[in-house]
Biopython code that builds the backbone (N, CA, C, O; Angstrom):
import numpy as np
from Bio.PDB.StructureBuilder import StructureBuilder

atoms = [
    (1, "MET", "N", (-6.089, -6.997, -11.731)),
    (1, "MET", "CA", (-5.623, -6.775, -10.376)),
    (1, "MET", "C", (-4.567, -5.673, -10.365)),
    (1, "MET", "O", (-4.082, -5.252, -11.415)),
    (2, "ALA", "N", (-4.226, -5.222, -9.190)),
    (2, "ALA", "CA", (-3.362, -4.048, -9.054)),
    (2, "ALA", "C", (-1.876, -4.405, -9.033)),
    (2, "ALA", "O", (-1.475, -5.486, -8.601)),
    (3, "ARG", "N", (-1.080, -3.455, -9.515)),
    (3, "ARG", "CA", (0.378, -3.513, -9.405)),
    (3, "ARG", "C", (0.757, -2.611, -8.229)),
    (3, "ARG", "O", (0.504, -1.406, -8.257)),
    (4, "LEU", "N", (1.360, -3.197, -7.202)),
    (4, "LEU", "CA", (1.606, -2.475, -5.953)),
    (4, "LEU", "C", (3.068, -2.574, -5.535)),
    (4, "LEU", "O", (3.798, -3.476, -5.946)),
    (5, "TYR", "N", (3.469, -1.617, -4.707)),
    (5, "TYR", "CA", (4.817, -1.565, -4.138)),
    (5, "TYR", "C", (4.665, -1.385, -2.631)),
    (5, "TYR", "O", (4.188, -0.346, -2.174)),
    (6, "ALA", "N", (5.067, -2.392, -1.859)),
    (6, "ALA", "CA", (4.922, -2.356, -0.400)),
    (6, "ALA", "C", (6.148, -1.712, 0.221)),
    (6, "ALA", "O", (7.272, -2.154, -0.018)),
    (7, "ASP", "N", (5.940, -0.666, 1.021)),
    (7, "ASP", "CA", (7.083, 0.002, 1.646)),
    (7, "ASP", "C", (7.717, -0.881, 2.717)),
    (7, "ASP", "O", (7.219, -1.967, 3.012)),
    (8, "GLU", "N", (8.803, -0.414, 3.287)),
    (8, "GLU", "CA", (9.664, -1.258, 4.116)),
    (8, "GLU", "C", (8.973, -1.845, 5.346)),
    (8, "GLU", "O", (9.268, -2.977, 5.730)),
    (9, "GLN", "N", (8.075, -1.113, 5.961)),
    (9, "GLN", "CA", (7.430, -1.604, 7.180)),
    (9, "GLN", "C", (6.138, -2.375, 6.916)),
    (9, "GLN", "O", (5.499, -2.854, 7.852)),
    (10, "PHE", "N", (5.758, -2.495, 5.665)),
    (10, "PHE", "CA", (4.494, -3.156, 5.369)),
    (10, "PHE", "C", (4.610, -4.654, 5.660)),
    (10, "PHE", "O", (5.598, -5.277, 5.273)),
    (11, "PRO", "N", (3.615, -5.243, 6.335)),
    (11, "PRO", "CA", (3.701, -6.649, 6.754)),
    (11, "PRO", "C", (3.829, -7.627, 5.577)),
    (11, "PRO", "O", (3.002, -7.639, 4.665)),
    (12, "ARG", "N", (4.859, -8.424, 5.623)),
    (12, "ARG", "CA", (5.135, -9.400, 4.569)),
    (12, "ARG", "C", (3.978, -10.388, 4.399)),
    (12, "ARG", "O", (3.649, -10.769, 3.276)),
    (13, "ARG", "N", (3.373, -10.795, 5.484)),
    (13, "ARG", "CA", (2.271, -11.767, 5.409)),
    (13, "ARG", "C", (1.086, -11.193, 4.632)),
    (13, "ARG", "O", (0.414, -11.923, 3.903)),
    (14, "VAL", "N", (0.827, -9.899, 4.781)),
    (14, "VAL", "CA", (-0.254, -9.259, 4.026)),
    (14, "VAL", "C", (0.088, -9.274, 2.534)),
    (14, "VAL", "O", (-0.779, -9.511, 1.692)),
    (15, "VAL", "N", (1.359, -9.019, 2.216)),
    (15, "VAL", "CA", (1.809, -9.078, 0.821)),
    (15, "VAL", "C", (1.512, -10.461, 0.242)),
    (15, "VAL", "O", (0.999, -10.575, -0.872)),
    (16, "GLU", "N", (1.831, -11.497, 0.993)),
    (16, "GLU", "CA", (1.600, -12.863, 0.515)),
    (16, "GLU", "C", (0.114, -13.134, 0.278)),
    (16, "GLU", "O", (-0.258, -13.749, -0.722)),
    (17, "TYR", "N", (-0.728, -12.676, 1.195)),
    (17, "TYR", "CA", (-2.173, -12.840, 1.001)),
    (17, "TYR", "C", (-2.652, -12.071, -0.232)),
    (17, "TYR", "O", (-3.463, -12.583, -1.003)),
    (18, "LEU", "N", (-2.159, -10.852, -0.421)),
    (18, "LEU", "CA", (-2.555, -10.064, -1.590)),
    (18, "LEU", "C", (-2.135, -10.755, -2.883)),
    (18, "LEU", "O", (-2.879, -10.755, -3.863)),
    (19, "ARG", "N", (-0.958, -11.334, -2.880)),
    (19, "ARG", "CA", (-0.523, -12.091, -4.064)),
    (19, "ARG", "C", (-1.470, -13.265, -4.316)),
    (19, "ARG", "O", (-1.806, -13.566, -5.462)),
    (20, "GLY", "N", (-1.891, -13.915, -3.255)),
    (20, "GLY", "CA", (-2.841, -15.017, -3.385)),
    (20, "GLY", "C", (-4.178, -14.567, -3.960)),
    (20, "GLY", "O", (-4.898, -15.361, -4.565)),
    (21, "LEU", "N", (-4.505, -13.306, -3.772)),
    (21, "LEU", "CA", (-5.738, -12.737, -4.320)),
    (21, "LEU", "C", (-5.541, -12.225, -5.750)),
    (21, "LEU", "O", (-6.468, -11.695, -6.363)),
    (22, "GLY", "N", (-4.316, -12.392, -6.273)),
    (22, "GLY", "CA", (-4.058, -12.043, -7.667)),
    (22, "GLY", "C", (-3.347, -10.724, -7.910)),
    (22, "GLY", "O", (-3.129, -10.350, -9.063)),
    (23, "HIS", "N", (-2.980, -10.006, -6.850)),
    (23, "HIS", "CA", (-2.300, -8.724, -7.024)),
    (23, "HIS", "C", (-0.801, -8.939, -7.260)),
    (23, "HIS", "O", (-0.205, -9.878, -6.734)),
    (24, "ASP", "N", (-0.214, -8.059, -8.051)),
    (24, "ASP", "CA", (1.218, -8.073, -8.347)),
    (24, "ASP", "C", (1.881, -7.120, -7.348)),
    (24, "ASP", "O", (1.833, -5.903, -7.521)),
    (25, "VAL", "N", (2.499, -7.678, -6.305)),
    (25, "VAL", "CA", (3.076, -6.852, -5.246)),
    (25, "VAL", "C", (4.599, -7.034, -5.213)),
    (25, "VAL", "O", (5.103, -8.149, -5.082)),
    (26, "LEU", "N", (5.304, -5.930, -5.332)),
    (26, "LEU", "CA", (6.756, -5.881, -5.200)),
    (26, "LEU", "C", (7.059, -5.240, -3.852)),
    (26, "LEU", "O", (6.454, -4.226, -3.503)),
    (27, "THR", "N", (7.982, -5.814, -3.090)),
    (27, "THR", "CA", (8.346, -5.223, -1.801)),
    (27, "THR", "C", (9.630, -4.410, -1.940)),
    (27, "THR", "O", (10.403, -4.602, -2.878)),
    (28, "VAL", "N", (9.841, -3.512, -1.003)),
    (28, "VAL", "CA", (11.078, -2.739, -0.955)),
    (28, "VAL", "C", (12.273, -3.698, -0.890)),
    (28, "VAL", "O", (13.298, -3.477, -1.534)),
    (29, "GLN", "N", (12.121, -4.745, -0.113)),
    (29, "GLN", "CA", (13.198, -5.714, 0.040)),
    (29, "GLN", "C", (13.518, -6.390, -1.296)),
    (29, "GLN", "O", (14.688, -6.524, -1.657)),
    (30, "GLU", "N", (12.502, -6.809, -2.020)),
    (30, "GLU", "CA", (12.707, -7.466, -3.311)),
    (30, "GLU", "C", (13.305, -6.519, -4.347)),
    (30, "GLU", "O", (14.012, -6.949, -5.259)),
    (31, "ALA", "N", (13.019, -5.245, -4.198)),
    (31, "ALA", "CA", (13.555, -4.245, -5.123)),
    (31, "ALA", "C", (14.995, -3.855, -4.773)),
    (31, "ALA", "O", (15.611, -3.052, -5.473)),
    (32, "GLY", "N", (15.527, -4.428, -3.689)),
    (32, "GLY", "CA", (16.902, -4.128, -3.285)),
    (32, "GLY", "C", (17.063, -2.777, -2.618)),
    (32, "GLY", "O", (18.149, -2.199, -2.639)),
    (33, "LYS", "N", (15.996, -2.271, -2.027)),
    (33, "LYS", "CA", (16.039, -0.936, -1.430)),
    (33, "LYS", "C", (15.849, -0.952, 0.085)),
    (33, "LYS", "O", (15.618, 0.095, 0.688)),
    (34, "ALA", "N", (15.943, -2.115, 0.698)),
    (34, "ALA", "CA", (15.760, -2.226, 2.149)),
    (34, "ALA", "C", (16.993, -1.727, 2.886)),
    (34, "ALA", "O", (18.114, -1.819, 2.385)),
    (35, "ASN", "N", (16.769, -1.198, 4.081)),
    (35, "ASN", "CA", (17.833, -0.749, 4.984)),
    (35, "ASN", "C", (18.735, 0.324, 4.379)),
    (35, "ASN", "O", (19.901, 0.436, 4.758)),
    (36, "LEU", "N", (18.219, 1.097, 3.461)),
    (36, "LEU", "CA", (18.991, 2.175, 2.831)),
    (36, "LEU", "C", (18.578, 3.551, 3.333)),
    (36, "LEU", "O", (19.100, 4.570, 2.883)),
    (37, "LYS", "N", (17.636, 3.569, 4.268)),
    (37, "LYS", "CA", (17.121, 4.824, 4.826)),
    (37, "LYS", "C", (16.583, 5.759, 3.733)),
    (37, "LYS", "O", (16.785, 6.973, 3.778)),
    (38, "ILE", "N", (15.901, 5.167, 2.760)),
    (38, "ILE", "CA", (15.328, 6.000, 1.712)),
    (38, "ILE", "C", (14.111, 6.740, 2.261)),
    (38, "ILE", "O", (13.405, 6.241, 3.138)),
    (39, "THR", "N", (13.888, 7.904, 1.744)),
    (39, "THR", "CA", (12.786, 8.736, 2.218)),
    (39, "THR", "C", (11.466, 8.271, 1.608)),
    (39, "THR", "O", (11.444, 7.522, 0.631)),
    (40, "ASP", "N", (10.378, 8.726, 2.200)),
    (40, "ASP", "CA", (9.061, 8.410, 1.652)),
    (40, "ASP", "C", (8.910, 8.984, 0.245)),
    (40, "ASP", "O", (8.261, 8.376, -0.606)),
    (41, "ASP", "N", (9.510, 10.157, -0.005)),
    (41, "ASP", "CA", (9.493, 10.734, -1.352)),
    (41, "ASP", "C", (10.135, 9.777, -2.352)),
    (41, "ASP", "O", (9.644, 9.607, -3.468)),
    (42, "GLU", "N", (11.241, 9.153, -1.937)),
    (42, "GLU", "CA", (11.932, 8.211, -2.815)),
    (42, "GLU", "C", (11.120, 6.928, -3.018)),
    (42, "GLU", "O", (11.110, 6.358, -4.109)),
    (43, "VAL", "N", (10.446, 6.485, -1.967)),
    (43, "VAL", "CA", (9.577, 5.305, -2.097)),
    (43, "VAL", "C", (8.502, 5.588, -3.143)),
    (43, "VAL", "O", (8.273, 4.782, -4.045)),
    (44, "LEU", "N", (7.843, 6.744, -3.013)),
    (44, "LEU", "CA", (6.798, 7.100, -3.961)),
    (44, "LEU", "C", (7.379, 7.278, -5.360)),
    (44, "LEU", "O", (6.779, 6.837, -6.340)),
    (45, "GLY", "N", (8.537, 7.916, -5.459)),
    (45, "GLY", "CA", (9.173, 8.110, -6.757)),
    (45, "GLY", "C", (9.491, 6.795, -7.453)),
    (45, "GLY", "O", (9.278, 6.652, -8.657)),
    (46, "PHE", "N", (10.002, 5.834, -6.685)),
    (46, "PHE", "CA", (10.294, 4.523, -7.259)),
    (46, "PHE", "C", (9.010, 3.854, -7.729)),
    (46, "PHE", "O", (8.962, 3.287, -8.821)),
    (47, "ALA", "N", (7.969, 3.920, -6.899)),
    (47, "ALA", "CA", (6.684, 3.324, -7.274)),
    (47, "ALA", "C", (6.165, 3.949, -8.569)),
    (47, "ALA", "O", (5.679, 3.242, -9.452)),
    (48, "VAL", "N", (6.266, 5.259, -8.676)),
    (48, "VAL", "CA", (5.816, 5.941, -9.890)),
    (48, "VAL", "C", (6.628, 5.464, -11.089)),
    (48, "VAL", "O", (6.069, 5.212, -12.157)),
    (49, "SER", "N", (7.945, 5.339, -10.917)),
    (49, "SER", "CA", (8.796, 4.908, -12.035)),
    (49, "SER", "C", (8.450, 3.499, -12.509)),
    (49, "SER", "O", (8.703, 3.153, -13.663)),
    (50, "LYS", "N", (7.880, 2.693, -11.634)),
    (50, "LYS", "CA", (7.491, 1.322, -11.979)),
    (50, "LYS", "C", (5.982, 1.194, -12.220)),
    (50, "LYS", "O", (5.469, 0.092, -12.416)),
    (51, "GLU", "N", (5.276, 2.339, -12.201)),
    (51, "GLU", "CA", (3.823, 2.384, -12.409)),
    (51, "GLU", "C", (3.085, 1.469, -11.432)),
    (51, "GLU", "O", (2.244, 0.657, -11.819)),
    (52, "ARG", "N", (3.431, 1.629, -10.145)),
    (52, "ARG", "CA", (2.830, 0.838, -9.069)),
    (52, "ARG", "C", (2.239, 1.763, -8.013)),
    (52, "ARG", "O", (2.748, 2.857, -7.771)),
    (53, "GLY", "N", (1.166, 1.310, -7.394)),
    (53, "GLY", "CA", (0.616, 1.998, -6.240)),
    (53, "GLY", "C", (1.417, 1.615, -5.005)),
    (53, "GLY", "O", (1.983, 0.524, -4.944)),
    (54, "VAL", "N", (1.467, 2.499, -4.029)),
    (54, "VAL", "CA", (2.210, 2.254, -2.789)),
    (54, "VAL", "C", (1.274, 1.689, -1.726)),
    (54, "VAL", "O", (0.174, 2.197, -1.510)),
    (55, "LEU", "N", (1.734, 0.628, -1.068)),
    (55, "LEU", "CA", (1.076, 0.085, 0.125)),
    (55, "LEU", "C", (1.872, 0.552, 1.328)),
    (55, "LEU", "O", (3.079, 0.320, 1.394)),
    (56, "THR", "N", (1.228, 1.201, 2.274)),
    (56, "THR", "CA", (1.958, 1.743, 3.417)),
    (56, "THR", "C", (1.115, 1.750, 4.681)),
    (56, "THR", "O", (-0.114, 1.804, 4.636)),
    (57, "LEU", "N", (1.814, 1.692, 5.813)),
    (57, "LEU", "CA", (1.200, 1.938, 7.121)),
    (57, "LEU", "C", (1.494, 3.364, 7.567)),
    (57, "LEU", "O", (0.936, 3.839, 8.556)),
    (58, "ASN", "N", (2.363, 4.038, 6.840)),
    (58, "ASN", "CA", (2.828, 5.383, 7.166)),
    (58, "ASN", "C", (1.831, 6.407, 6.609)),
    (58, "ASN", "O", (2.107, 7.096, 5.627)),
    (59, "ARG", "N", (0.712, 6.485, 7.235)),
    (59, "ARG", "CA", (-0.400, 7.272, 6.718)),
    (59, "ARG", "C", (-0.112, 8.764, 6.618)),
    (59, "ARG", "O", (-0.286, 9.357, 5.553)),
    (60, "ASP", "N", (0.323, 9.371, 7.704)),
    (60, "ASP", "CA", (0.480, 10.828, 7.713)),
    (60, "ASP", "C", (1.437, 11.325, 6.638)),
    (60, "ASP", "O", (1.130, 12.282, 5.927)),
    (61, "ASP", "N", (2.600, 10.678, 6.513)),
    (61, "ASP", "CA", (3.575, 11.131, 5.517)),
    (61, "ASP", "C", (3.064, 10.949, 4.097)),
    (61, "ASP", "O", (3.293, 11.804, 3.241)),
    (62, "PHE", "N", (2.375, 9.844, 3.838)),
    (62, "PHE", "CA", (1.875, 9.628, 2.481)),
    (62, "PHE", "C", (0.631, 10.456, 2.186)),
    (62, "PHE", "O", (0.380, 10.777, 1.024)),
    (63, "PHE", "N", (-0.155, 10.811, 3.201)),
    (63, "PHE", "CA", (-1.244, 11.774, 2.986)),
    (63, "PHE", "C", (-0.631, 13.095, 2.512)),
    (63, "PHE", "O", (-1.116, 13.720, 1.569)),
    (64, "ARG", "N", (0.445, 13.503, 3.188)),
    (64, "ARG", "CA", (1.135, 14.756, 2.817)),
    (64, "ARG", "C", (1.670, 14.671, 1.390)),
    (64, "ARG", "O", (1.492, 15.602, 0.605)),
    (65, "LEU", "N", (2.319, 13.568, 1.052)),
    (65, "LEU", "CA", (2.869, 13.412, -0.296)),
    (65, "LEU", "C", (1.769, 13.447, -1.352)),
    (65, "LEU", "O", (1.960, 14.007, -2.432)),
    (66, "HIS", "N", (0.639, 12.859, -1.049)),
    (66, "HIS", "CA", (-0.485, 12.897, -1.981)),
    (66, "HIS", "C", (-0.961, 14.326, -2.208)),
    (66, "HIS", "O", (-1.238, 14.724, -3.340)),
    (67, "ARG", "N", (-1.053, 15.095, -1.129)),
    (67, "ARG", "CA", (-1.476, 16.498, -1.271)),
    (67, "ARG", "C", (-0.473, 17.295, -2.105)),
    (67, "ARG", "O", (-0.868, 18.140, -2.908)),
    (68, "LEU", "N", (0.813, 17.030, -1.919)),
    (68, "LEU", "CA", (1.852, 17.771, -2.638)),
    (68, "LEU", "C", (1.947, 17.385, -4.106)),
    (68, "LEU", "O", (2.233, 18.225, -4.959)),
    (69, "ASN", "N", (1.711, 16.124, -4.393)),
    (69, "ASN", "CA", (1.866, 15.646, -5.761)),
    (69, "ASN", "C", (0.936, 14.463, -6.018)),
    (69, "ASN", "O", (1.334, 13.312, -5.839)),
    (70, "PRO", "N", (-0.280, 14.736, -6.429)),
    (70, "PRO", "CA", (-1.244, 13.655, -6.636)),
    (70, "PRO", "C", (-1.061, 12.894, -7.954)),
    (70, "PRO", "O", (-1.919, 12.092, -8.322)),
    (71, "THR", "N", (0.033, 13.132, -8.661)),
    (71, "THR", "CA", (0.272, 12.419, -9.912)),
    (71, "THR", "C", (1.113, 11.172, -9.631)),
    (71, "THR", "O", (2.323, 11.155, -9.858)),
    (72, "HIS", "N", (0.456, 10.148, -9.139)),
    (72, "HIS", "CA", (1.103, 8.883, -8.810)),
    (72, "HIS", "C", (0.165, 7.769, -9.247)),
    (72, "HIS", "O", (-0.890, 8.033, -9.822)),
    (73, "PHE", "N", (0.539, 6.542, -8.981)),
    (73, "PHE", "CA", (-0.260, 5.395, -9.409)),
    (73, "PHE", "C", (-1.055, 4.791, -8.256)),
    (73, "PHE", "O", (-1.415, 3.614, -8.282)),
    (74, "GLY", "N", (-1.321, 5.613, -7.251)),
    (74, "GLY", "CA", (-2.136, 5.201, -6.121)),
    (74, "GLY", "C", (-1.340, 5.088, -4.839)),
    (74, "GLY", "O", (-0.181, 4.676, -4.835)),
    (75, "ILE", "N", (-1.987, 5.463, -3.758)),
    (75, "ILE", "CA", (-1.443, 5.281, -2.417)),
    (75, "ILE", "C", (-2.531, 4.597, -1.607)),
    (75, "ILE", "O", (-3.643, 5.108, -1.472)),
    (76, "ILE", "N", (-2.190, 3.433, -1.069)),
    (76, "ILE", "CA", (-3.115, 2.706, -0.215)),
    (76, "ILE", "C", (-2.551, 2.783, 1.188)),
    (76, "ILE", "O", (-1.604, 2.072, 1.526)),
    (77, "ALA", "N", (-3.131, 3.641, 1.998)),
    (77, "ALA", "CA", (-2.658, 3.901, 3.359)),
    (77, "ALA", "C", (-3.519, 3.103, 4.332)),
    (77, "ALA", "O", (-4.730, 3.301, 4.426)),
    (78, "CYS", "N", (-2.867, 2.200, 5.050)),
    (78, "CYS", "CA", (-3.586, 1.243, 5.886)),
    (78, "CYS", "C", (-3.336, 1.452, 7.368)),
    (78, "CYS", "O", (-2.256, 1.872, 7.782)),
    (79, "LYS", "N", (-4.353, 1.151, 8.152)),
    (79, "LYS", "CA", (-4.181, 0.980, 9.596)),
    (79, "LYS", "C", (-3.772, -0.465, 9.799)),
    (79, "LYS", "O", (-4.354, -1.369, 9.199)),
    (80, "ASP", "N", (-2.775, -0.688, 10.641)),
    (80, "ASP", "CA", (-2.286, -2.035, 10.865)),
    (80, "ASP", "C", (-3.373, -2.881, 11.531)),
    (80, "ASP", "O", (-4.124, -2.406, 12.382)),
    (81, "ASP", "N", (-3.429, -4.124, 11.124)),
    (81, "ASP", "CA", (-4.384, -5.072, 11.670)),
    (81, "ASP", "C", (-3.613, -6.372, 11.886)),
    (81, "ASP", "O", (-3.043, -6.915, 10.940)),
    (82, "LEU", "N", (-3.591, -6.871, 13.103)),
    (82, "LEU", "CA", (-2.840, -8.088, 13.395)),
    (82, "LEU", "C", (-3.434, -9.321, 12.725)),
    (82, "LEU", "O", (-2.760, -10.344, 12.597)),
    (83, "ASP", "N", (-4.677, -9.230, 12.302)),
    (83, "ASP", "CA", (-5.278, -10.293, 11.503)),
    (83, "ASP", "C", (-4.884, -9.999, 10.055)),
    (83, "ASP", "O", (-5.573, -9.270, 9.342)),
    (84, "ARG", "N", (-3.761, -10.582, 9.641)),
    (84, "ARG", "CA", (-3.167, -10.257, 8.336)),
    (84, "ARG", "C", (-4.064, -10.649, 7.165)),
    (84, "ARG", "O", (-4.126, -9.932, 6.167)),
    (85, "GLU", "N", (-4.745, -11.762, 7.277)),
    (85, "GLU", "CA", (-5.628, -12.169, 6.187)),
    (85, "GLU", "C", (-6.793, -11.185, 6.042)),
    (85, "GLU", "O", (-7.162, -10.812, 4.929)),
    (86, "ARG", "N", (-7.365, -10.772, 7.167)),
    (86, "ARG", "CA", (-8.456, -9.790, 7.135)),
    (86, "ARG", "C", (-7.965, -8.468, 6.543)),
    (86, "ARG", "O", (-8.670, -7.824, 5.767)),
    (87, "MET", "N", (-6.752, -8.077, 6.919)),
    (87, "MET", "CA", (-6.181, -6.836, 6.389)),
    (87, "MET", "C", (-6.057, -6.928, 4.862)),
    (87, "MET", "O", (-6.415, -5.987, 4.154)),
    (88, "ALA", "N", (-5.559, -8.037, 4.365)),
    (88, "ALA", "CA", (-5.414, -8.216, 2.916)),
    (88, "ALA", "C", (-6.778, -8.183, 2.227)),
    (88, "ALA", "O", (-6.926, -7.572, 1.169)),
    (89, "ARG", "N", (-7.758, -8.832, 2.818)),
    (89, "ARG", "CA", (-9.105, -8.834, 2.225)),
    (89, "ARG", "C", (-9.685, -7.424, 2.182)),
    (89, "ARG", "O", (-10.358, -7.059, 1.217)),
    (90, "ARG", "N", (-9.429, -6.630, 3.219)),
    (90, "ARG", "CA", (-9.943, -5.253, 3.256)),
    (90, "ARG", "C", (-9.261, -4.395, 2.183)),
    (90, "ARG", "O", (-9.904, -3.572, 1.532)),
    (91, "ILE", "N", (-7.960, -4.600, 2.012)),
    (91, "ILE", "CA", (-7.243, -3.878, 0.952)),
    (91, "ILE", "C", (-7.805, -4.283, -0.405)),
    (91, "ILE", "O", (-8.117, -3.427, -1.233)),
    (92, "ASP", "N", (-7.932, -5.579, -0.629)),
    (92, "ASP", "CA", (-8.469, -6.085, -1.895)),
    (92, "ASP", "C", (-9.848, -5.497, -2.172)),
    (92, "ASP", "O", (-10.127, -5.066, -3.291)),
    (93, "ALA", "N", (-10.706, -5.480, -1.160)),
    (93, "ALA", "CA", (-12.056, -4.932, -1.337)),
    (93, "ALA", "C", (-12.006, -3.439, -1.678)),
    (93, "ALA", "O", (-12.794, -2.959, -2.493)),
    (94, "ALA", "N", (-11.087, -2.717, -1.057)),
    (94, "ALA", "CA", (-10.999, -1.269, -1.283)),
    (94, "ALA", "C", (-10.483, -0.925, -2.677)),
    (94, "ALA", "O", (-10.901, 0.073, -3.265)),
    (95, "ILE", "N", (-9.583, -1.741, -3.207)),
    (95, "ILE", "CA", (-8.989, -1.385, -4.504)),
    (95, "ILE", "C", (-9.644, -2.097, -5.682)),
    (95, "ILE", "O", (-9.545, -1.623, -6.814)),
    (96, "SER", "N", (-10.299, -3.207, -5.444)),
    (96, "SER", "CA", (-10.884, -3.975, -6.549)),
    (96, "SER", "C", (-12.056, -3.268, -7.212)),
    (96, "SER", "O", (-12.381, -3.559, -8.363)),
    (97, "THR", "N", (-12.688, -2.355, -6.511)),
    (97, "THR", "CA", (-13.824, -1.631, -7.092)),
    (97, "THR", "C", (-13.376, -0.417, -7.908)),
    (97, "THR", "O", (-14.183, 0.216, -8.589)),
    (98, "GLU", "N", (-12.088, -0.102, -7.832)),
    (98, "GLU", "CA", (-11.564, 1.064, -8.547)),
    (98, "GLU", "C", (-11.158, 0.676, -9.967)),
    (98, "GLU", "O", (-10.477, -0.328, -10.174)),
    (99, "GLU", "N", (-11.579, 1.474, -10.934)),
    (99, "GLU", "CA", (-11.167, 1.231, -12.317)),
    (99, "GLU", "C", (-9.668, 1.449, -12.467)),
    (99, "GLU", "O", (-8.995, 0.709, -13.184)),
    (100, "THR", "N", (-9.147, 2.468, -11.788)),
    (100, "THR", "CA", (-7.725, 2.764, -11.769)),
    (100, "THR", "C", (-7.370, 3.326, -10.394)),
    (100, "THR", "O", (-8.207, 3.930, -9.724)),
    (101, "LEU", "N", (-6.131, 3.121, -9.987)),
    (101, "LEU", "CA", (-5.649, 3.712, -8.731)),
    (101, "LEU", "C", (-4.919, 5.033, -8.980)),
    (101, "LEU", "O", (-4.563, 5.732, -8.032)),
    (102, "ARG", "N", (-4.701, 5.370, -10.227)),
    (102, "ARG", "CA", (-3.933, 6.563, -10.598)),
    (102, "ARG", "C", (-4.469, 7.810, -9.895)),
    (102, "ARG", "O", (-5.637, 8.174, -10.029)),
    (103, "GLY", "N", (-3.568, 8.451, -9.138)),
    (103, "GLY", "CA", (-3.899, 9.697, -8.461)),
    (103, "GLY", "C", (-4.802, 9.559, -7.248)),
    (103, "GLY", "O", (-5.231, 10.565, -6.683)),
    (104, "LYS", "N", (-5.099, 8.334, -6.839)),
    (104, "LYS", "CA", (-6.037, 8.136, -5.729)),
    (104, "LYS", "C", (-5.315, 7.830, -4.421)),
    (104, "LYS", "O", (-4.293, 7.145, -4.389)),
    (105, "LEU", "N", (-5.878, 8.356, -3.362)),
    (105, "LEU", "CA", (-5.463, 8.035, -1.997)),
    (105, "LEU", "C", (-6.586, 7.208, -1.396)),
    (105, "LEU", "O", (-7.711, 7.684, -1.238)),
    (106, "ILE", "N", (-6.271, 5.971, -1.065)),
    (106, "ILE", "CA", (-7.278, 5.060, -0.530)),
    (106, "ILE", "C", (-6.906, 4.727, 0.906)),
    (106, "ILE", "O", (-5.795, 4.279, 1.189)),
    (107, "ARG", "N", (-7.846, 4.952, 1.799)),
    (107, "ARG", "CA", (-7.646, 4.656, 3.216)),
    (107, "ARG", "C", (-8.275, 3.302, 3.535)),
    (107, "ARG", "O", (-9.428, 3.037, 3.197)),
    (108, "VAL", "N", (-7.493, 2.457, 4.191)),
    (108, "VAL", "CA", (-8.004, 1.153, 4.624)),
    (108, "VAL", "C", (-7.878, 1.112, 6.127)),
    (108, "VAL", "O", (-6.770, 1.101, 6.663)),
    (109, "ASN", "N", (-9.006, 1.090, 6.811)),
    (109, "ASN", "CA", (-9.039, 1.110, 8.263)),
    (109, "ASN", "C", (-9.263, -0.285, 8.820)),
    (109, "ASN", "O", (-9.734, -1.183, 8.122)),
    (110, "ARG", "N", (-8.916, -0.448, 10.088)),
    (110, "ARG", "CA", (-9.260, -1.684, 10.809)),
    (110, "ARG", "C", (-10.754, -1.660, 11.075)),
    (110, "ARG", "O", (-11.349, -0.590, 11.204)),
    (111, "PRO", "N", (-11.357, -2.826, 11.157)),
    (111, "PRO", "CA", (-12.766, -2.841, 11.551)),
    (111, "PRO", "C", (-12.902, -2.389, 13.004)),
    (111, "PRO", "O", (-12.003, -2.588, 13.820)),
    (112, "SER", "N", (-14.015, -1.793, 13.297)),
    (112, "SER", "CA", (-14.281, -1.384, 14.683)),
    (112, "SER", "C", (-14.439, -2.616, 15.546)),
    (112, "SER", "O", (-14.986, -3.622, 15.096)),
    (113, "PRO", "N", (-13.968, -2.552, 16.785)),
    (113, "PRO", "CA", (-14.146, -3.698, 17.675)),
    (113, "PRO", "C", (-15.632, -3.962, 17.892)),
    (113, "PRO", "O", (-16.433, -3.033, 18.004)),
    (114, "SER", "N", (-15.978, -5.215, 17.949)),
    (114, "SER", "CA", (-17.379, -5.594, 18.178)),
    (114, "SER", "C", (-17.762, -5.288, 19.620)),
    (114, "SER", "O", (-16.987, -5.517, 20.549)),
    (115, "LYS", "N", (-18.956, -4.775, 19.784)),
    (115, "LYS", "CA", (-19.463, -4.541, 21.149)),
    (115, "LYS", "C", (-20.308, -5.732, 21.529)),
    (115, "LYS", "O", (-21.209, -6.133, 20.791)),
    (116, "THR", "N", (-20.017, -6.288, 22.670)),
    (116, "THR", "CA", (-20.787, -7.449, 23.109)),
    (116, "THR", "C", (-21.609, -7.129, 24.325)),
    (116, "THR", "O", (-22.322, -7.995, 24.833)),
]
sb = StructureBuilder()
sb.init_structure("model")
sb.init_model(0)
sb.init_chain("A")
sb.init_seg("    ")
for serial, (resi, resn, name, xyz) in enumerate(atoms, 1):
    if name == "N":
        sb.init_residue(resn, " ", resi, " ")
    sb.init_atom(name, np.array(xyz, "f"), 0.0, 1.0, " ", f" {name:<3s}", serial, name[0])
structure = sb.get_structure()
C-alpha cells in the first residue's frame, strides 16, 4: 500500500477510510505543520523528505509543481466528493494499480452525476 501525506485541506474522513484500506497516511496536522501558512512547495518538499506521495484537493498548484519538478513520490490530485467513502475507494483504485507513485501525477475525479 502507499505512503501518503495529506495536505491541510484534505478531508480527515477520507484519510481514515484510506487507512482502513491499508494505506499509511500522515496528515499535515499530525506532522505538526498545521496553521503555519506553509506553501505548497513546502508541503511537497516535506512529502519528498519523508518519501510520501501528496494527497491534495489543490489541483492547479500541484499540477504546476509537478511540471516544475517531477522528482517526487507522487501527487494524487483529487476533486472533492462529499461521499467520503466513495472518494477514498476511488483514490485506492487509482493508486493500487500503480507499481510505484514516484514521479506520477494521478488525477482522481468525482463520478459523473447519473442521468435519470
